[in-house]
C-alpha positions, 0 to 999 in steps of 0.5 A, a space after each residue: 794234772 787236771 787241777 792245773 792247766 789243761 796242757 802241762 808245761 815243760 817242767 824244765 822251766 824254773 820260776 822264782 817267787 818274790 814275796 816281800 823282800 824274800 826270793 823263793 825257788 826255783 820251782 817248776 811250773 807245776 809247783 808254782 801252780 800248786 802253790 797258787 791253788 794252795 794260797 802259798 803264792 798270792 796274786 800280788 806276789 812277783 815271779 821271774 824265770 831268771 831271778 832278775 826280771 820280775 812280773 806280778 803273778 796276775 799278769 802271767 796268765 799261763 802260770 795261773 791255774 785254769 781253775 782260778 779263771 772262773 771262780 766268779 761263778 759258783 760252779 767255777 768256785 766249786 771247781 777251784 775247791 776240788 782242784 785245791 783239794 786234789 793238790 793239797 797234801 793234807 787231804 792225801 795224808 789224812 792229817 787231822 791238823 784241821 779238826 774242830 769248829 774254830 779251825 774250820 771257821 778260820 779256814 773258811 774265812 781264809 778261803 773267802 779272803 782268797 776268793 775275794 782277792 782273786 776276784 778283784 784281780 781278775 776283774 781288773 784284768 777284764 778288757 774295758 770293752 767287756 760285753 758283760 758290762 753294759 754302758 748306760 750312757 754311750 756318746 751317741 746317747 749323750 749327743 742325742 740327749 743334748 740335741 733334744 734338750 737344746 731343741 726343746 729349749 729353743 721351741 719353748 722360747 718360740 712360744 
């Protein structure tokens, strides 16, 4: 269960997934998280517990696997890849379906697109006053700059 959220939910709850015009499910919470890690459910898909009220997946934080929350760092990305490998049935079955340079290249490009999509979505989820983003022109700075310019112009007119 380490690839999914830290505290396993009650798998009695059911989830439905809306992809385009197609409704899929019901799935357990664990299945939804697994499908998210595998890219079978995307951040722009909608989910519902009753099949009537739909929410964008990226707004339902308790459903998103923990491994996705830190993919903006290299360490977090590696943790995500390990989590994906852990839940991928192809890696357990020893399937040789992805052999060859072209297949590996295609999968790498799909993983880059997956990461970029989730990075953009998670970036949008950050609060506006996130301390990791410095604001170069605060209102106080602009007020002081304006005051300095006005006083400078006034001083020049006195000369």
